[in-house]
C-alpha positions as CSV (number, residue, x, y, z in Angstrom):
1,M,0.0,0.0,0.0
2,S,1.4,3.4,-0.9
3,D,2.1,6.3,1.5
4,D,-0.7,8.2,-0.2
5,T,-3.4,5.8,1.1
6,E,-2.0,4.5,4.4
7,V,-2.6,7.7,6.3
8,V,-6.0,8.8,5.0
9,P,-8.2,6.7,7.3
10,T,-6.5,8.2,10.4
11,I,-7.2,11.8,9.5
12,G,-10.9,12.1,10.4
13,S,-12.3,15.5,11.4
14,V,-8.8,16.8,12.2
15,R,-8.4,17.4,8.4
16,W,-10.0,20.8,8.8
17,V,-7.4,21.8,11.4
18,M,-4.7,20.6,9.0
19,L,-6.2,22.9,6.4
20,A,-6.0,25.8,8.9
21,V,-2.3,25.2,9.4
22,L,-1.6,25.0,5.7
23,C,-3.7,28.2,5.1
24,A,-1.8,30.1,7.8
25,S,1.5,29.4,6.0
26,L,0.0,30.2,2.6
27,L,-1.3,33.5,3.9
28,L,2.2,34.7,4.8
29,V,3.7,33.6,1.5
30,A,0.9,35.2,-0.5
31,M,1.0,38.4,1.5
32,D,4.8,38.8,0.8
33,A,4.0,39.1,-2.9
34,T,2.3,42.5,-2.4
35,I,3.0,43.6,1.2
36,L,5.8,45.9,0.0
37,N,3.6,47.8,-2.5
38,V,2.7,50.4,0.1
39,A,6.2,50.4,1.7
40,L,7.9,51.5,-1.5
41,P,7.9,55.3,-0.7
42,S,9.6,54.7,2.7
43,L,12.0,52.2,1.1
44,I,12.9,54.7,-1.6
45,A,13.6,57.3,1.1
46,D,15.5,55.0,3.5
47,L,17.6,52.9,1.1
48,Q,17.9,55.4,-1.9
49,V,16.3,52.9,-4.3
50,G,16.3,53.6,-8.0
51,Q,13.6,52.7,-10.5
52,L,15.2,49.4,-11.7
53,E,15.8,48.3,-8.1
54,Q,12.2,49.2,-7.2
55,L,10.9,46.8,-9.8
56,W,13.3,44.1,-8.7
57,I,12.4,44.4,-5.0
58,I,8.7,44.1,-5.9
59,D,8.8,41.4,-8.6
60,V,11.9,39.3,-7.9
61,Y,9.9,37.4,-5.3
62,G,7.3,36.2,-7.8
63,L,9.8,35.6,-10.6
64,V,12.1,33.4,-8.5
65,L,9.3,31.6,-6.7
66,G,7.6,30.9,-10.1
67,G,10.8,29.6,-11.5
68,L,11.3,27.1,-8.7
69,L,7.8,25.7,-8.2
70,I,8.0,22.9,-10.8
71,T,11.2,21.6,-9.3
72,T,10.0,21.9,-5.7
73,G,6.7,20.3,-6.5
74,A,8.6,17.3,-7.9
75,V,10.9,17.2,-4.9
76,G,7.9,17.2,-2.5
77,D,6.5,14.2,-4.4
78,R,9.7,12.3,-3.8
79,I,11.1,13.3,-0.3
80,G,7.7,14.0,1.3
81,R,5.4,17.0,1.2
82,K,5.4,17.6,4.9
83,L,9.2,17.6,5.1
84,L,9.5,20.1,2.2
85,F,6.7,22.3,3.7
86,L,8.4,22.5,7.1
87,A,11.9,23.1,5.6
88,G,10.6,25.8,3.3
89,F,8.8,27.6,6.1
90,V,11.9,27.6,8.3
91,L,13.9,29.1,5.4
92,F,11.1,31.6,5.0
93,G,11.5,32.7,8.6
94,V,15.3,33.1,8.3
95,A,14.9,35.1,5.0
96,S,12.5,37.4,6.8
97,V,15.2,38.3,9.2
98,V,17.7,38.9,6.4
99,A,15.2,41.3,4.7
100,A,14.2,43.1,7.9
101,T,17.8,43.9,8.7
102,A,18.7,45.1,5.2
103,Q,21.0,48.1,5.1
104,S,21.0,48.4,1.3
105,S,18.6,47.7,-1.6
106,W,20.7,44.7,-2.7
107,Q,20.5,43.1,0.7
108,L,16.8,43.5,0.6
109,I,16.7,41.9,-2.9
110,V,18.8,39.0,-1.5
111,G,16.3,38.6,1.3
112,R,13.4,38.6,-1.1
113,V,15.1,35.9,-3.2
114,L,15.5,33.7,-0.1
115,L,11.9,34.3,0.8
116,A,11.0,33.2,-2.7
117,I,13.0,30.0,-2.3
118,G,11.2,29.2,1.0
119,G,7.9,30.1,-0.5
120,A,8.5,27.8,-3.5
121,M,9.0,24.9,-1.1
122,V,5.8,25.8,0.9
123,M,3.2,26.6,-1.8
124,P,3.0,23.4,-3.9
125,S,3.2,21.5,-0.6
126,T,0.0,23.1,0.7
127,L,-2.1,22.3,-2.4
128,S,-0.7,18.8,-2.8
129,L,-1.3,18.0,0.9
130,I,-4.9,19.2,0.4
131,R,-5.3,16.9,-2.6
132,N,-4.3,13.9,-0.4
133,I,-6.0,14.9,2.9
134,F,-9.4,15.5,1.2
135,T,-10.3,12.5,-0.8
136,D,-13.9,13.3,-1.3
137,A,-14.4,15.5,-4.4
138,R,-16.9,17.9,-2.9
139,E,-14.9,18.4,0.3
140,R,-11.7,18.8,-1.7
141,T,-13.3,21.5,-3.9
142,L,-14.5,23.3,-0.8
143,A,-11.0,23.1,0.8
144,I,-9.5,24.4,-2.4
145,G,-12.0,27.3,-2.3
146,I,-10.8,28.1,1.2
147,W,-7.2,27.7,0.0
148,A,-7.8,30.1,-2.9
149,A,-9.6,32.6,-0.7
150,V,-6.6,32.7,1.6
151,A,-4.1,32.9,-1.3
152,G,-6.1,35.7,-2.9
153,A,-6.8,37.5,0.4
154,G,-3.1,37.3,1.2
155,A,-2.2,39.1,-2.0
156,T,-5.0,41.7,-1.4
157,I,-4.6,42.3,2.3
158,G,-0.8,42.5,2.0
159,P,-1.1,46.2,1.3
160,I,-3.5,46.7,4.2
161,V,-1.3,45.0,6.8
162,G,1.8,46.4,5.2
163,G,0.4,49.9,5.3
164,V,-0.5,49.8,9.0
165,L,2.9,48.2,10.0
166,V,5.0,50.6,7.8
167,E,3.3,53.7,9.1
168,Q,3.6,52.6,12.8
169,F,7.0,50.8,12.8
170,G,8.7,51.3,9.5
171,W,9.1,49.0,6.4
172,A,11.2,46.4,8.2
173,S,8.1,45.4,10.3
174,A,6.5,43.9,7.2
175,F,9.2,41.2,7.5
176,W,9.4,40.9,11.3
177,L,5.7,40.0,11.2
178,N,6.6,36.7,9.6
179,V,8.9,35.4,12.3
180,P,6.5,34.5,15.2
181,I,3.9,33.1,12.8
182,V,6.6,30.9,11.2
183,V,7.7,29.5,14.6
184,L,4.2,28.7,15.7
185,T,3.1,27.2,12.4
186,V,6.3,25.0,12.1
187,A,5.7,23.7,15.7
188,V,2.1,22.8,15.1
189,G,2.7,21.5,11.6
190,A,5.5,19.2,12.7
191,W,3.1,17.6,15.3
192,L,-0.1,17.6,13.3
193,L,0.4,17.2,9.5
194,P,0.7,13.7,7.9
195,E,3.5,12.9,5.5
196,Y,2.9,11.9,1.9
197,R,5.2,10.7,-0.8
198,A,4.6,9.4,-4.3
199,P,5.0,5.7,-4.3
200,Q,7.9,4.3,-6.4
201,S,9.1,7.7,-7.5
202,G,12.4,7.7,-9.5
203,S,15.3,9.9,-8.8
204,L,15.0,13.6,-9.6
205,D,16.0,14.6,-13.1
206,W,18.4,17.4,-12.2
207,L,19.0,18.5,-15.8
208,A,15.3,18.9,-16.3
209,A,15.1,20.9,-13.0
210,V,17.9,23.2,-14.2
211,L,16.2,23.6,-17.6
212,S,12.8,24.6,-16.0
213,I,14.4,27.1,-13.6
214,A,16.7,28.7,-16.1
215,G,14.0,28.7,-18.8
216,I,11.4,30.4,-16.7
217,V,13.8,33.0,-15.2
218,S,15.3,33.7,-18.6
219,V,11.9,34.3,-20.2
220,A,10.8,36.5,-17.3
221,W,14.1,38.5,-17.5
222,G,13.7,38.9,-21.3
223,I,10.1,40.0,-21.1
224,K,10.9,42.4,-18.3
225,H,13.7,44.2,-20.3
226,V,12.0,44.1,-23.7
227,A,8.9,45.7,-22.2
228,K,10.9,48.7,-21.1
229,G,11.3,49.6,-24.8
230,S,15.1,49.9,-24.8
231,A,16.1,46.2,-24.9
232,A,19.7,45.5,-25.8
233,P,20.6,42.5,-28.0
234,I,21.5,40.6,-24.9
235,D,18.0,40.9,-23.6
236,W,16.5,39.4,-26.8
237,T,19.1,36.7,-26.6
238,V,18.2,35.8,-23.0
239,L,14.5,35.7,-24.0
240,A,15.1,33.4,-27.0
241,L,17.4,31.2,-24.8
242,G,14.6,30.9,-22.2
243,V,12.1,29.8,-24.9
244,L,14.6,27.2,-26.2
245,L,15.3,25.9,-22.7
246,L,11.6,25.5,-21.9
247,A,11.1,23.7,-25.3
248,W,14.0,21.4,-24.4
249,F,12.5,20.8,-20.9
250,A,9.1,19.9,-22.5
251,R,10.7,17.5,-24.9
252,R,12.6,15.8,-22.2
253,Q,9.5,15.4,-20.1
254,L,7.6,13.7,-22.9
255,V,10.0,10.8,-22.9
256,A,10.8,10.6,-19.1
257,D,9.5,7.6,-17.1
258,D,9.0,9.8,-14.1
259,P,8.7,13.5,-15.3
260,L,9.0,16.5,-13.1
261,L,6.0,17.8,-15.0
262,D,3.8,15.6,-17.1
263,V,3.3,18.0,-20.0
264,R,0.8,15.5,-21.5
265,L,-1.6,17.0,-19.0
266,F,-1.9,20.0,-21.2
267,R,-3.7,17.9,-23.8
268,N,-6.6,18.2,-21.5
269,G,-8.5,21.3,-22.6
270,A,-9.9,22.1,-19.2
271,F,-6.4,21.7,-17.6
272,T,-4.8,24.1,-20.2
273,A,-7.6,26.6,-19.8
274,A,-7.2,26.6,-16.0
275,A,-3.5,27.1,-16.3
276,L,-3.8,30.0,-18.8
277,A,-6.6,31.6,-16.7
278,T,-4.4,31.6,-13.6
279,L,-1.4,33.0,-15.4
280,L,-3.0,35.8,-17.3
281,A,-5.5,36.8,-14.6
282,M,-2.7,37.2,-12.1
283,L,-0.5,38.9,-14.6
284,A,-3.1,41.6,-15.1
285,I,-4.2,41.9,-11.5
286,G,-0.7,41.8,-10.0
287,A,0.3,44.8,-12.0
288,A,-3.0,46.6,-11.3
289,L,-2.7,46.2,-7.5
290,F,0.9,47.5,-7.7
291,L,0.0,50.5,-9.7
292,I,-3.1,51.3,-7.7
293,S,-1.1,51.3,-4.5
294,L,1.3,53.9,-6.1
295,W,-1.7,55.9,-7.3
296,L,-3.3,56.0,-3.9
297,Q,-0.1,57.2,-2.2
298,Y,1.5,59.5,-4.8
299,V,-1.4,60.9,-6.8
300,H,-3.8,61.2,-3.8
301,G,-1.3,61.5,-1.0
302,Y,-2.7,58.9,1.3
303,S,-0.5,57.5,4.0
304,P,0.5,53.8,3.8
305,S,-2.2,52.6,6.1
306,E,-4.9,54.8,4.4
307,A,-3.8,53.4,1.0
308,G,-3.9,49.9,2.3
309,L,-7.4,50.2,3.8
310,R,-8.6,51.6,0.5
311,T,-7.8,48.3,-1.2
312,L,-10.2,46.5,1.1
313,P,-13.0,46.2,-1.5
314,S,-10.8,43.7,-3.4
315,A,-10.1,41.5,-0.3
316,L,-13.7,41.4,0.8
317,T,-15.2,40.5,-2.6
318,L,-12.5,38.0,-3.3
319,L,-13.2,36.2,0.0
320,V,-16.9,35.9,-0.8
321,A,-16.4,34.9,-4.4
322,S,-13.8,32.2,-3.5
323,L,-16.1,30.6,-0.9
324,A,-19.1,30.7,-3.3
325,T,-17.2,29.2,-6.2
326,P,-17.6,25.4,-5.2
327,A,-21.4,25.8,-5.1
328,L,-21.4,27.8,-8.3
329,M,-19.3,25.2,-10.1
330,Q,-21.8,22.5,-9.1
331,R,-24.7,24.6,-10.3
332,L,-23.3,26.3,-13.5
333,G,-20.3,24.2,-14.4
334,V,-16.6,25.0,-14.6
335,R,-16.7,26.8,-18.0
336,A,-19.4,29.3,-16.9
337,V,-17.6,30.1,-13.6
338,L,-14.3,30.7,-15.4
339,A,-16.0,32.8,-18.0
340,I,-17.8,34.9,-15.4
341,G,-14.7,35.4,-13.3
342,L,-12.5,36.4,-16.2
343,G,-15.3,38.6,-17.5
344,A,-15.5,40.4,-14.2
345,L,-11.7,41.0,-14.3
346,A,-11.9,42.4,-17.9
347,L,-14.8,44.6,-17.0
348,G,-12.9,46.1,-14.1
349,F,-10.0,47.0,-16.3
350,L,-12.3,48.4,-18.9
351,V,-13.9,50.7,-16.3
352,L,-10.5,51.8,-15.2
353,A,-9.4,52.6,-18.7
354,L,-12.6,54.5,-19.6
355,S,-12.9,56.5,-16.4
356,P,-12.6,60.3,-16.9
357,E,-9.4,61.9,-15.8
358,P,-8.5,62.6,-13.0
359,T,-9.5,59.1,-11.8
360,T,-11.4,59.3,-8.5
361,Y,-11.4,56.8,-5.6
362,P,-15.0,55.7,-6.0
363,V,-14.0,54.4,-9.5
364,I,-11.0,52.7,-8.0
365,A,-13.2,51.0,-5.3
366,L,-15.6,49.7,-8.0
367,V,-12.6,48.4,-10.0
368,L,-11.1,46.7,-6.9
369,A,-14.4,45.0,-6.1
370,S,-14.7,43.8,-9.7
371,F,-11.1,42.4,-9.4
372,G,-12.0,40.6,-6.2
373,I,-15.0,38.9,-7.7
374,G,-13.2,37.9,-10.9
375,D,-10.1,36.7,-9.0
376,G,-12.0,34.7,-6.5
377,L,-14.1,32.9,-9.1
378,A,-11.5,32.3,-11.8
379,I,-8.5,31.3,-9.5
380,T,-10.6,29.0,-7.3
381,A,-12.2,27.2,-10.3
382,A,-8.8,27.0,-12.0
383,A,-7.1,25.5,-9.0
384,A,-9.9,22.9,-8.5
385,V,-9.6,21.8,-12.2
386,L,-5.8,21.5,-12.0
387,V,-5.8,19.5,-8.8
388,S,-8.6,17.2,-9.8
389,A,-6.9,16.4,-13.2
390,V,-4.1,14.4,-11.6
391,P,-3.9,11.3,-9.5
392,P,-2.8,11.7,-5.8
393,E,0.8,10.7,-6.5
394,R,1.1,13.6,-8.9
395,A,-0.5,16.2,-6.7
396,G,2.8,18.0,-6.3
397,Q,2.8,18.6,-10.1
398,A,-0.7,20.1,-10.0
399,G,0.2,22.3,-7.1
400,A,3.3,23.4,-9.0
401,V,1.4,24.3,-12.1
402,S,-1.2,26.3,-10.2
403,E,1.3,28.1,-8.0
404,T,3.8,28.7,-10.8
405,N,1.2,30.4,-12.9
406,Y,-0.2,32.3,-9.9
407,E,3.2,33.7,-8.6
408,L,4.8,34.0,-12.0
409,G,1.7,35.9,-13.2
410,I,2.1,38.4,-10.4
411,G,5.8,38.8,-11.0
412,L,5.4,39.1,-14.8
413,G,2.5,41.5,-14.4
414,V,4.6,44.0,-12.4
415,A,7.6,43.4,-14.7
416,L,5.7,43.6,-18.1
417,L,2.8,46.0,-17.4
418,G,4.8,47.9,-14.8
419,S,7.6,48.5,-17.3
420,I,5.0,49.6,-20.0
421,H,3.5,52.0,-17.5
422,A,6.9,53.4,-16.6
423,R,7.8,53.9,-20.2
424,I,4.5,55.8,-21.0
425,F,4.9,57.8,-17.8
426,T,8.4,58.9,-18.9
427,E,7.1,59.8,-22.5
428,N,4.4,62.1,-21.0
429,M,6.8,64.0,-18.7
430,D,8.6,65.8,-21.5
431,R,7.5,69.4,-20.8
432,L,8.9,70.2,-17.4
433,P,10.6,73.4,-16.3
434,L,13.5,71.3,-15.0
435,H,17.1,70.6,-16.1
436,G,19.8,68.1,-15.5
437,E,19.5,65.6,-12.6
438,N,16.1,67.0,-11.5
439,L,14.6,66.4,-14.9
440,D,16.0,62.9,-15.1
441,D,14.7,62.0,-11.6
442,A,11.2,63.5,-12.3
443,R,10.9,61.6,-15.6
444,E,12.0,58.3,-14.1
445,S,8.9,57.6,-11.9
446,I,6.1,59.3,-10.0
447,G,8.1,58.7,-6.8
448,G,11.0,60.5,-8.3
449,A,8.7,63.4,-9.5
450,V,7.2,63.8,-6.0
451,D,10.7,63.8,-4.4
452,V,12.0,66.4,-6.9
453,A,8.8,68.5,-6.4
454,G,9.5,68.7,-2.7
455,R,12.8,70.6,-3.4
456,L,11.2,73.3,-5.6
457,D,9.5,76.6,-5.1
458,N,5.7,76.5,-4.9
459,A,4.8,77.4,-8.5
460,T,7.3,75.0,-10.0
461,R,6.4,72.2,-7.5
462,D,2.7,72.4,-8.4
463,Q,3.5,72.3,-12.1
464,V,5.7,69.2,-11.7
465,L,3.1,67.4,-9.5
466,E,0.3,68.1,-11.9
467,A,2.3,66.9,-14.8
468,A,3.3,63.7,-12.9
469,R,-0.4,63.0,-12.0
470,H,-1.5,63.4,-15.5
471,A,1.3,61.2,-16.9
472,F,0.5,58.5,-14.3
473,D,-3.2,58.5,-15.3
474,V,-2.4,58.4,-19.0
475,A,-0.1,55.4,-18.4
476,L,-2.6,53.7,-16.2
477,T,-5.3,54.0,-18.9
478,T,-3.0,52.4,-21.5
479,T,-2.0,49.5,-19.2
480,S,-5.7,49.0,-18.3
481,Y,-6.6,48.6,-22.0
482,V,-3.8,46.1,-22.4
483,S,-4.9,44.1,-19.3
484,A,-8.5,44.1,-20.4
485,A,-7.5,42.7,-23.8
486,L,-5.3,40.0,-22.2
487,V,-8.0,38.8,-19.8
488,A,-10.8,38.9,-22.5
489,T,-8.6,36.8,-24.7
490,V,-8.0,34.1,-22.1
491,A,-11.8,34.2,-21.3
492,V,-12.5,33.3,-24.9
493,I,-9.8,30.6,-24.9
494,A,-11.3,29.1,-21.7
495,V,-14.8,28.9,-23.2
496,L,-13.4,27.2,-26.3
497,L,-11.2,24.7,-24.4
498,V,-13.4,23.7,-21.5
499,P,-16.1,21.2,-22.6
500,K,-19.7,22.3,-22.1
501,G,-21.1,20.9,-18.9
502,F,-17.7,20.0,-17.6
503,R,-17.8,19.5,-13.8
504,I,-15.4,18.3,-11.1
505,T,-16.7,15.0,-9.9
506,G,-15.2,11.9,-8.4
507,S,-11.7,11.3,-7.1
508,H,-8.7,9.5,-8.3
């Protein structure tokens, strides 16, 4: 009898307590993807962070995490998902200390990389453990709904928690928060969680692991630099190399007896639609939450905690939508729920793009609520499809695909759409009564413009601030149109790929 079936009868009602432990860890990992959004102004002032470093601090977490998830999912299947989960969370706590004590932007980036490595060990473990703990299809779908609510809520309440902490205790407190929760969760998890391994797993294909990591990171690097509009030949080379490495990885997996990722799963239309929905939905919303956080602080002058609280409509609607998704999938089917969720996301971006300038907070609140509904429906449905498509011994692979697309989507969203926004912002800051270094700083980012304005006389200051607000709104309108088009495209693809009447039933 395999390890996957021996423990199941002993779980009983304590499975919901296990779910709570897994969700507590997931909450921290998800929060760290966005918690620094509202801390950026104080980081810039404290560590003298440039525009490129700002983007790396924000998006290196998602890019590295996304690059590692396929490998860590396969490692968990082999060495044990509980062991990988606990080891990853310990590293997450250590990395939090490294980041909290950073004296330079590069130490902070190193801390974020270590956090990403720890998070990459934790996240596929949570979803794969849920797949094994909950063997009943309906209970599993409900558990995944709770899991998705926590994951989405973590990303959306990150700015809220971060805002309060940053305002009261400084940006380092956003990392110190992790340490006591890590200690408590590791202690409880070590005592309570069962261990699962895939039976008769082969040794890890380290070449394939290197190919997947290098391929994903290279593609992300290339997209990030090409999106800036001034890509050097080396950037195009890295992007092309990444595509080739991923193609090599896929070819190697097709002939492997025990693949890190069974790419044949993507022949299943529902599985492919779910993966695409997760990636592109999070790409769009990750960038939107980042830019809206900057808009709230720099354009409207809200404090970090005030800005964080104003993102609450997204967190509340996401929580409700995620918990309602299992029942909606039973009633309407997976295809309808995915289409409605992605449609709500696209509608939110369209409202943001079409809103008259200057954009007002009531419009932002409506947009955030639409994002929460769309994210909650689409991501929960997609995760349920991905997990249900694989047998228990491949649960780590399903978790890896889901989390890779989720985290890589956030990271790529900030890198791609954030870079496009920055480029348009700079292009619209060409008529300023400034010269030399002041002009360069003001055109670099809205944070730089606000900093420069603080050193000028009143009349010039007002002119620079007005120009910066206008440029930011113009750039936000363009990125919103791009995001709406991306999400609408994947909504059409999902409708075409998911069979009519497709429902998640039974268990493997």
